[in-house]
Structure formats: C-alpha cells, structure tokens
MMTF fields as JSON, N, C-alpha, C and O atoms, coordinates in Angstrom:
{
  "mmtfVersion": "1.0.0",
  "mmtfProducer": "UNKNOWN",
  "numBonds": 427,
  "numAtoms": 428,
  "numGroups": 107,
  "numChains": 1,
  "numModels": 1,
  "chainsPerModel": [1],
  "groupsPerChain": [107],
  "chainIdList": ["A"],
  "bondAtomList": [4, 2, 8, 6, 12, 10, 16, 14, 20, 18, 24, 22, 28, 26, 32, 30, 36, 34, 40, 38, 44, 42, 48, 46, 52, 50, 56, 54, 60, 58, 64, 62, 68, 66, 72, 70, 76, 74, 80, 78, 84, 82, 88, 86, 92, 90, 96, 94, 100, 98, 104, 102, 108, 106, 112, 110, 116, 114, 120, 118, 124, 122, 128, 126, 132, 130, 136, 134, 140, 138, 144, 142, 148, 146, 152, 150, 156, 154, 160, 158, 164, 162, 168, 166, 172, 170, 176, 174, 180, 178, 184, 182, 188, 186, 192, 190, 196, 194, 200, 198, 204, 202, 208, 206, 212, 210, 216, 214, 220, 218, 224, 222, 228, 226, 232, 230, 236, 234, 240, 238, 244, 242, 248, 246, 252, 250, 256, 254, 260, 258, 264, 262, 268, 266, 272, 270, 276, 274, 280, 278, 284, 282, 288, 286, 292, 290, 296, 294, 300, 298, 304, 302, 308, 306, 312, 310, 316, 314, 320, 318, 324, 322, 328, 326, 332, 330, 336, 334, 340, 338, 344, 342, 348, 346, 352, 350, 356, 354, 360, 358, 364, 362, 368, 366, 372, 370, 376, 374, 380, 378, 384, 382, 388, 386, 392, 390, 396, 394, 400, 398, 404, 402, 408, 406, 412, 410, 416, 414, 420, 418, 424, 422],
  "bondOrderList": [1, 1, 1, 1, 1, 1, 1, 1, 1, 1, 1, 1, 1, 1, 1, 1, 1, 1, 1, 1, 1, 1, 1, 1, 1, 1, 1, 1, 1, 1, 1, 1, 1, 1, 1, 1, 1, 1, 1, 1, 1, 1, 1, 1, 1, 1, 1, 1, 1, 1, 1, 1, 1, 1, 1, 1, 1, 1, 1, 1, 1, 1, 1, 1, 1, 1, 1, 1, 1, 1, 1, 1, 1, 1, 1, 1, 1, 1, 1, 1, 1, 1, 1, 1, 1, 1, 1, 1, 1, 1, 1, 1, 1, 1, 1, 1, 1, 1, 1, 1, 1, 1, 1, 1, 1, 1],
  "groupList": [{"groupName": "UNK", "atomNameList": ["N", "CA", "C", "O"], "elementList": ["N", "C", "C", "O"], "formalChargeList": [0, 0, 0, 0], "bondAtomList": [1, 0, 2, 1, 3, 2], "bondOrderList": [1, 1, 2], "singleLetterCode": "X", "chemCompType": "L-PEPTIDE LINKING"}],
  "groupTypeList": [0, 0, 0, 0, 0, 0, 0, 0, 0, 0, 0, 0, 0, 0, 0, 0, 0, 0, 0, 0, 0, 0, 0, 0, 0, 0, 0, 0, 0, 0, 0, 0, 0, 0, 0, 0, 0, 0, 0, 0, 0, 0, 0, 0, 0, 0, 0, 0, 0, 0, 0, 0, 0, 0, 0, 0, 0, 0, 0, 0, 0, 0, 0, 0, 0, 0, 0, 0, 0, 0, 0, 0, 0, 0, 0, 0, 0, 0, 0, 0, 0, 0, 0, 0, 0, 0, 0, 0, 0, 0, 0, 0, 0, 0, 0, 0, 0, 0, 0, 0, 0, 0, 0, 0, 0, 0, 0],
  "groupIdList": [1, 2, 3, 4, 5, 6, 7, 8, 9, 10, 11, 12, 13, 14, 15, 16, 17, 18, 19, 20, 21, 22, 23, 24, 25, 26, 27, 28, 29, 30, 31, 32, 33, 34, 35, 36, 37, 38, 39, 40, 41, 42, 43, 44, 45, 46, 47, 48, 49, 50, 51, 52, 53, 54, 55, 56, 57, 58, 59, 60, 61, 62, 63, 64, 65, 66, 67, 68, 69, 70, 71, 72, 73, 74, 75, 76, 77, 78, 79, 80, 81, 82, 83, 84, 85, 86, 87, 88, 89, 90, 91, 92, 93, 94, 95, 96, 97, 98, 99, 100, 101, 102, 103, 104, 105, 106, 107],
  "secStructList": [7, 7, 7, 7, 7, 7, 7, 7, 7, 7, 6, 6, 6, 6, 6, 6, 1, 1, 7, 7, 2, 2, 2, 2, 6, 6, 6, 6, 6, 1, 7, 7, 7, 6, 6, 7, 7, 7, 1, 1, 7, 7, 7, 2, 2, 2, 2, 2, 2, 6, 6, 6, 7, 2, 2, 2, 2, 2, 2, 2, 2, 2, 6, 6, 7, 7, 1, 1, 7, 7, 7, 1, 1, 7, 7, 7, 2, 2, 2, 2, 2, 6, 6, 6, 6, 7, 2, 2, 2, 2, 2, 2, 2, 2, 6, 6, 6, 7, 7, 1, 1, 7, 7, 7, 6, 6, 7],
  "xCoordList": [154.014, 155.02, 154.818, 154.377, 155.266, 155.578, 155.739, 156.149, 155.513, 155.28, 156.841, 157.068, 157.554, 158.775, 157.829, 156.934, 158.676, 158.012, 159.194, 160.327, 158.454, 159.515, 159.627, 158.681, 160.963, 161.043, 160.391, 160.315, 159.788, 158.81, 159.552, 160.562, 159.451, 159.894, 159.946, 159.13, 161.341, 161.108, 160.503, 159.888, 160.631, 159.384, 160.495, 160.282, 161.483, 162.198, 161.75, 160.678, 162.541, 161.76, 160.624, 160.271, 160.305, 158.406, 157.971, 157.07, 158.69, 158.552, 159.654, 160.186, 160.538, 160.939, 160.347, 160.372, 159.584, 159.323, 158.023, 157.022, 158.139, 156.375, 156.669, 155.773, 157.573, 158.413, 158.072, 158.175, 157.59, 157.212, 158.385, 159.096, 159.01, 159.195, 159.05, 159.999, 157.651, 157.643, 158.104, 158.749, 157.991, 157.917, 159.443, 159.997, 159.794, 161.611, 162.315, 163.534, 161.71, 162.664, 162.109, 162.446, 161.092, 160.69, 161.181, 161.51, 161.143, 162.5, 164.292, 165.265, 163.988, 165.491, 165.921, 167.127, 165.005, 165.257, 165.75, 166.722, 164.711, 164.212, 166.014, 166.243, 166.644, 167.499, 167.28, 168.379, 166.432, 166.714, 167.978, 169.132, 167.674, 168.687, 168.935, 168.305, 170.034, 169.554, 170.241, 170.281, 171.023, 171.331, 170.862, 171.492, 169.765, 168.649, 168.54, 168.624, 168.34, 168.256, 167.058, 166.562, 166.569, 165.594, 166.457, 167.637, 165.148, 165.186, 166.381, 166.667, 166.719, 167.151, 168.869, 169.942, 168.564, 169.899, 170.265, 171.319, 168.946, 168.767, 168.788, 168.721, 168.866, 169.301, 168.1, 167.959, 167.59, 166.874, 167.348, 166.759, 169.226, 169.579, 169.218, 168.892, 169.42, 169.141, 167.884, 167.985, 166.414, 165.549, 164.903, 163.855, 165.659, 165.043, 165.871, 165.44, 166.841, 168.322, 167.242, 166.917, 166.599, 165.799, 163.996, 163.229, 163.972, 162.814, 162.974, 162.114, 164.017, 164.266, 164.31, 164.663, 163.903, 163.886, 165.363, 166.265, 165.257, 166.393, 166.463, 167.338, 164.631, 165.758, 165.439, 165.72, 164.783, 164.902, 166.068, 166.497, 166.755, 168.402, 169.552, 170.55, 169.092, 169.672, 169.965, 171.069, 168.494, 167.806, 168.674, 169.12, 168.645, 169.668, 170.66, 171.113, 171.242, 172.995, 173.354, 174.375, 172.353, 172.724, 173.01, 173.914, 171.995, 171.906, 173.178, 173.338, 173.894, 175.07, 174.997, 175.962, 173.557, 173.854, 174.785, 175.445, 175.15, 176.053, 175.664, 174.745, 177.106, 176.504, 177.155, 176.705, 177.89, 178.508, 177.522, 177.418, 177.093, 176.88, 176.812, 176.62, 176.966, 176.363, 175.431, 175.336, 174.874, 173.419, 173.525, 174.002, 173.093, 173.475, 173.753, 174.149, 173.536, 174.281, 175.479, 176.127, 175.811, 176.561, 176.438, 177.348, 174.784, 174.701, 174.267, 173.42, 175.158, 175.158, 173.951, 173.581, 173.315, 172.418, 172.935, 172.282, 173.855, 174.644, 174.018, 173.291, 174.31, 174.225, 172.58, 172.053, 172.143, 170.19, 169.53, 168.783, 170.582, 170.511, 170.097, 169.203, 171.703, 171.593, 171.07, 172.253, 170.619, 170.095, 168.983, 168.364, 168.375, 166.73, 167.138, 166.357, 167.932, 168.158, 167.461, 167.134, 167.47, 167.366, 168.945, 169.732, 169.109, 170.15, 170.68, 171.843, 169.847, 169.805, 170.702, 171.628, 169.445, 170.178, 171.398, 172.276, 171.805, 172.772, 173.784, 174.785, 173.973, 175.2, 175.11, 176.128, 173.861, 174.219, 174.816, 175.875, 174.66, 175.781, 176.806, 177.681, 177.144, 178.375, 179.587, 180.748, 178.297, 178.871, 179.024, 179.226, 178.917, 178.96, 179.864, 180.41, 180.491, 181.544, 181.309, 182.17, 180.018, 179.632, 180.69, 180.992, 181.295, 182.393, 181.196, 180.043, 182.503, 181.599, 182.166, 181.475, 183.542, 184.047, 183.733, 184.359, 182.277, 181.694, 181.376, 181.165, 181.277, 181.165, 180.008, 180.362, 178.442, 177.89, 177.983, 178.648, 177.11, 177.533, 177.22, 177.331, 176.838, 176.49, 177.618, 177.69, 178.546, 179.277, 180.994, 181.841],
  "yCoordList": [61.245, 60.479, 60.5, 61.285, 59.5, 58.732, 60.155, 61.274, 59.949, 60.803, 59.915, 58.705, 60.881, 60.403, 60.588, 61.378, 59.188, 59.617, 60.211, 60.401, 60.499, 61.531, 60.214, 59.436, 60.039, 58.985, 59.508, 60.719, 58.427, 58.577, 59.577, 59.031, 59.888, 60.53, 59.57, 58.664, 59.544, 58.703, 59.264, 60.314, 58.899, 58.851, 60.144, 60.747, 60.005, 60.867, 62.085, 62.688, 62.254, 63.749, 63.879, 64.662, 62.964, 63.652, 64.146, 64.935, 63.576, 64.599, 64.89, 63.819, 65.682, 66.924, 67.977, 69.049, 67.579, 68.45, 68.667, 69.127, 68.316, 68.542, 69.345, 70.076, 69.279, 69.67, 68.85, 69.211, 67.56, 66.462, 66.2, 65.33, 66.965, 66.377, 65.133, 64.364, 64.786, 63.653, 62.403, 61.533, 62.163, 61.338, 61.235, 60.247, 62.532, 62.62, 62.325, 62.224, 62.123, 61.234, 60.019, 59.304, 59.697, 58.149, 57.246, 56.06, 57.804, 57.361, 57.281, 56.729, 57.947, 58.239, 57.378, 57.17, 56.827, 56.113, 54.583, 53.889, 54.332, 53.286, 52.698, 51.611, 53.741, 53.765, 54.302, 54.514, 54.624, 55.06, 55.348, 55.24, 55.696, 55.964, 57.572, 58.439, 57.975, 59.532, 60.549, 61.66, 60.237, 60.882, 60.611, 61.076, 59.865, 59.624, 61.127, 62.202, 61.025, 62.37, 62.034, 60.908, 63.099, 62.951, 63.762, 64.092, 63.909, 63.999, 65.529, 65.843, 66.025, 66.877, 66.382, 66.303, 66.182, 65.554, 66.317, 66.583, 66.573, 67.56, 65.874, 64.681, 66.322, 64.961, 66.174, 67.368, 65.04, 66.091, 67.112, 68.191, 66.827, 68.069, 69.717, 70.825, 69.315, 70.396, 70.758, 71.948, 70.347, 70.625, 71.131, 71.776, 70.763, 71.531, 72.787, 73.832, 72.656, 74.46, 75.005, 76.057, 74.969, 75.76, 76.234, 77.037, 75.133, 75.772, 76.361, 77.084, 76.105, 77.067, 76.482, 76.959, 75.062, 73.985, 73.632, 72.923, 74.468, 74.702, 72.917, 72.053, 72.983, 71.264, 70.12, 68.95, 70.512, 68.854, 68.789, 67.662, 69.755, 69.978, 69.495, 68.977, 69.885, 69.769, 68.531, 68.207, 67.516, 66.366, 65.19, 64.078, 66.182, 65.189, 65.344, 64.727, 66.082, 66.252, 65.328, 64.64, 65.377, 64.556, 62.892, 62.172, 62.551, 61.443, 60.834, 59.693, 62.003, 62.153, 62.459, 62.234, 63.174, 63.57, 64.123, 64.723, 63.985, 65.008, 66.487, 67.074, 66.829, 68.282, 69.466, 70.561, 68.894, 69.589, 68.694, 69.221, 67.885, 67.068, 68.038, 69.188, 67.727, 68.375, 68.273, 67.294, 68.992, 68.902, 68.138, 67.003, 68.697, 68.123, 69.915, 70.261, 70.465, 71.764, 72.22, 73.212, 71.377, 71.811, 72.832, 73.514, 72.92, 73.474, 72.675, 71.782, 73.258, 72.668, 73.452, 74.559, 72.402, 73.301, 74.789, 75.794, 74.657, 76.175, 77.082, 77.925, 76.954, 77.647, 78.385, 79.476, 76.691, 76.909, 78.052, 78.965, 77.22, 78.081, 79.838, 80.676, 79.581, 81.827, 82.001, 82.335, 82.08, 82.306, 82.537, 83.382, 82.062, 82.29, 82.939, 82.612, 83.67, 84.778, 84.374, 85.042, 82.965, 81.714, 82.125, 81.264, 83.17, 83.179, 82.488, 82.09, 82.251, 81.197, 79.348, 78.689, 79.225, 77.719, 77.936, 77.136, 79.458, 79.04, 79.241, 78.62, 80.569, 80.026, 78.883, 78.212, 78.336, 76.396, 76.158, 75.769, 76.177, 74.996, 75.358, 74.581, 76.848, 77.373, 76.769, 76.502, 76.87, 76.633, 75.043, 74.676, 73.887, 72.65, 72.392, 71.299, 73.886, 73.418, 73.121, 72.634, 73.425, 73.388, 74.461, 75.491, 74.231, 74.89, 75.974, 75.934, 77.283, 78.677, 78.814, 79.436, 78.089, 78.327, 77.229, 77.258, 75.99, 75.906, 76.644, 77.842, 76.213, 77.293, 76.056, 75.036, 76.796, 75.679, 76.333, 77.243, 75.504, 75.412, 76.967, 76.852, 78.291, 79.292, 80.583, 81.577, 80.076, 80.837, 80.422, 81.312],
  "zCoordList": [-53.027, -51.94, -50.142, -49.302, -50.162, -48.688, -47.332, -47.642, -46.541, -45.517, -44.653, -44.633, -44.125, -43.488, -41.881, -41.582, -40.874, -39.904, -39.407, -39.848, -38.124, -37.099, -36.043, -35.928, -35.236, -34.5, -33.377, -33.174, -32.439, -31.277, -29.718, -29.274, -29.538, -27.567, -27.171, -27.338, -26.289, -25.548, -24.179, -23.989, -23.854, -22.13, -20.871, -19.819, -21.708, -20.157, -21.468, -21.41, -22.361, -23.617, -22.605, -21.723, -23.047, -23.767, -21.516, -21.229, -20.62, -19.06, -19.094, -18.803, -19.264, -19.625, -19.908, -19.304, -21.203, -22.025, -21.401, -21.951, -20.289, -19.795, -18.467, -18.044, -17.948, -16.689, -15.769, -14.597, -16.092, -14.875, -14.124, -14.626, -12.508, -11.926, -11.55, -11.398, -11.341, -10.48, -11.705, -11.12, -12.833, -13.618, -14.536, -15.019, -14.538, -14.576, -13.599, -13.737, -12.408, -10.983, -10.733, -9.79, -11.709, -11.082, -12.804, -12.812, -13.636, -14.582, -14.625, -15.139, -13.989, -13.596, -12.399, -12.265, -11.467, -10.168, -10.99, -10.692, -12.128, -12.506, -13.894, -14.424, -13.942, -14.808, -16.003, -16.514, -16.696, -17.736, -18.678, -18.262, -19.893, -20.9, -20.497, -21.103, -19.275, -19.457, -20.083, -19.553, -21.582, -22.273, -23.669, -24.619, -23.849, -24.889, -25.758, -25.165, -27.26, -27.952, -28.497, -28.503, -28.989, -29.763, -31.149, -31.261, -32.201, -33.642, -34.244, -35.4, -33.235, -33.349, -32.754, -33.352, -31.651, -31.079, -29.833, -29.256, -29.637, -28.002, -26.766, -27.064, -25.895, -24.425, -23.312, -23.049, -23.047, -21.425, -21.139, -21.202, -20.546, -20.302, -21.38, -20.953, -22.693, -23.508, -23.22, -22.919, -23.105, -23.021, -21.887, -21.849, -20.928, -19.873, -19.769, -19.283, -20.157, -20.326, -21.451, -20.9, -22.485, -22.614, -22.519, -23.05, -21.463, -20.75, -19.55, -19.049, -19.047, -17.597, -16.693, -15.615, -16.899, -15.605, -14.97, -15.417, -13.644, -12.697, -12.301, -12.357, -11.779, -10.439, -11.537, -11.273, -12.908, -13.454, -13.975, -14.221, -14.234, -14.527, -13.947, -14.449, -12.186, -11.876, -11.32, -10.881, -11.356, -11.519, -12.21, -11.925, -13.383, -14.379, -14.706, -15.67, -14.133, -13.819, -12.52, -12.501, -11.352, -10.18, -10.651, -10.226, -11.613, -12.205, -13.383, -13.817, -13.639, -14.656, -15.889, -16.62, -16.494, -17.563, -17.763, -16.914, -19.517, -19.838, -20.222, -20.793, -19.474, -19.079, -21.016, -21.353, -21.531, -22.69, -23.881, -24.988, -23.735, -25.226, -26.08, -25.685, -27.466, -28.388, -29.296, -30.036, -29.318, -30.274, -31.499, -31.462, -32.662, -33.924, -34.481, -35.593, -33.764, -34.343, -33.541, -33.876, -32.315, -31.704, -30.784, -30.312, -30.47, -28.771, -27.783, -27.745, -26.809, -25.046, -24.722, -25.112, -23.723, -22.36, -22.0, -21.719, -22.07, -21.671, -22.311, -21.784, -23.786, -24.862, -24.912, -25.131, -24.476, -24.091, -23.804, -24.155, -22.509, -20.782, -21.082, -20.97, -21.603, -21.542, -23.274, -23.334, -24.383, -25.227, -24.758, -25.404, -23.738, -23.311, -22.201, -21.308, -21.796, -20.857, -19.182, -18.202, -19.523, -17.237, -16.461, -16.065, -16.39, -15.277, -14.544, -14.606, -13.719, -12.301, -12.587, -12.115, -13.85, -14.593, -15.001, -14.677, -16.075, -16.78, -16.079, -16.435, -14.295, -13.219, -13.003, -12.837, -12.944, -12.31, -12.864, -12.373, -14.595, -15.377, -15.454, -15.836, -15.08, -15.142, -13.259, -12.949, -12.674, -11.242, -10.985, -9.827, -12.242, -13.062, -13.294, -13.138, -13.985, -15.05, -16.361, -17.093, -16.758, -17.923, -18.767, -18.165, -20.231, -20.978, -21.397, -21.826, -20.882, -21.343, -23.231, -24.038, -23.652, -24.393, -25.736, -26.796, -25.308, -26.007, -27.398, -27.211, -28.873, -29.813, -30.962, -31.554, -30.888, -31.909, -33.617, -34.112, -34.098, -35.094, -36.297, -37.517, -35.604, -35.435, -35.426, -36.149, -34.173, -34.099, -33.691, -33.607]
}
C-alpha cells in the first residue's frame, strides 16, 4: 500500500514551531501568508499559543493574524493557550478580544 505524503510545512509554521523570533519577523516583513495552515488546520498563531510563545503571538497579531481562527477541531489559539496553562498569553489573547465563548468539537 502506498504511503500518504504529509504536505510540507510552510516556512512560517517551521519558524514558529522552532520559536525563532528573528526568522518569523523576517518572514512577516516580507509578506508571507500569515494565516497559512498545517495539516491539522493550525495557523502559526495556534502553534505559538500551544507553545506559550507570547512574543511570537504578539508579532503575529500585529501583522494581522486571525485571532479566532478555528482549526479542524474548531479549537482557537485561545483554547491552546488556556489548555496549556499559559496564563500571560491567555490573558493577552483575551485583552486582544479573543472570543472566550468559542467552542471546539469537544465542548
């Protein structure tokens, strides 16, 4: 049976996964698609929120990332920040008007 290939990750997703602030900034300054998704529908902001990268999340939002974008499980970046107990990042997202009433597929 042939193997299914996973689509390649975008440079922005890779930069955020690695917590690379400088490369993330360079990509954003050069107009990269800020709301690009991985195979699970996660944006760079989802990934930053899941890892507690407040500086990167701030940068992404300043460049226009969609704060309440749901992934394939309807989870938003706020769900990830809160679920991982990143209190400062959770509060920051709330201060930036993230939808605290958003419901994912599990609740």
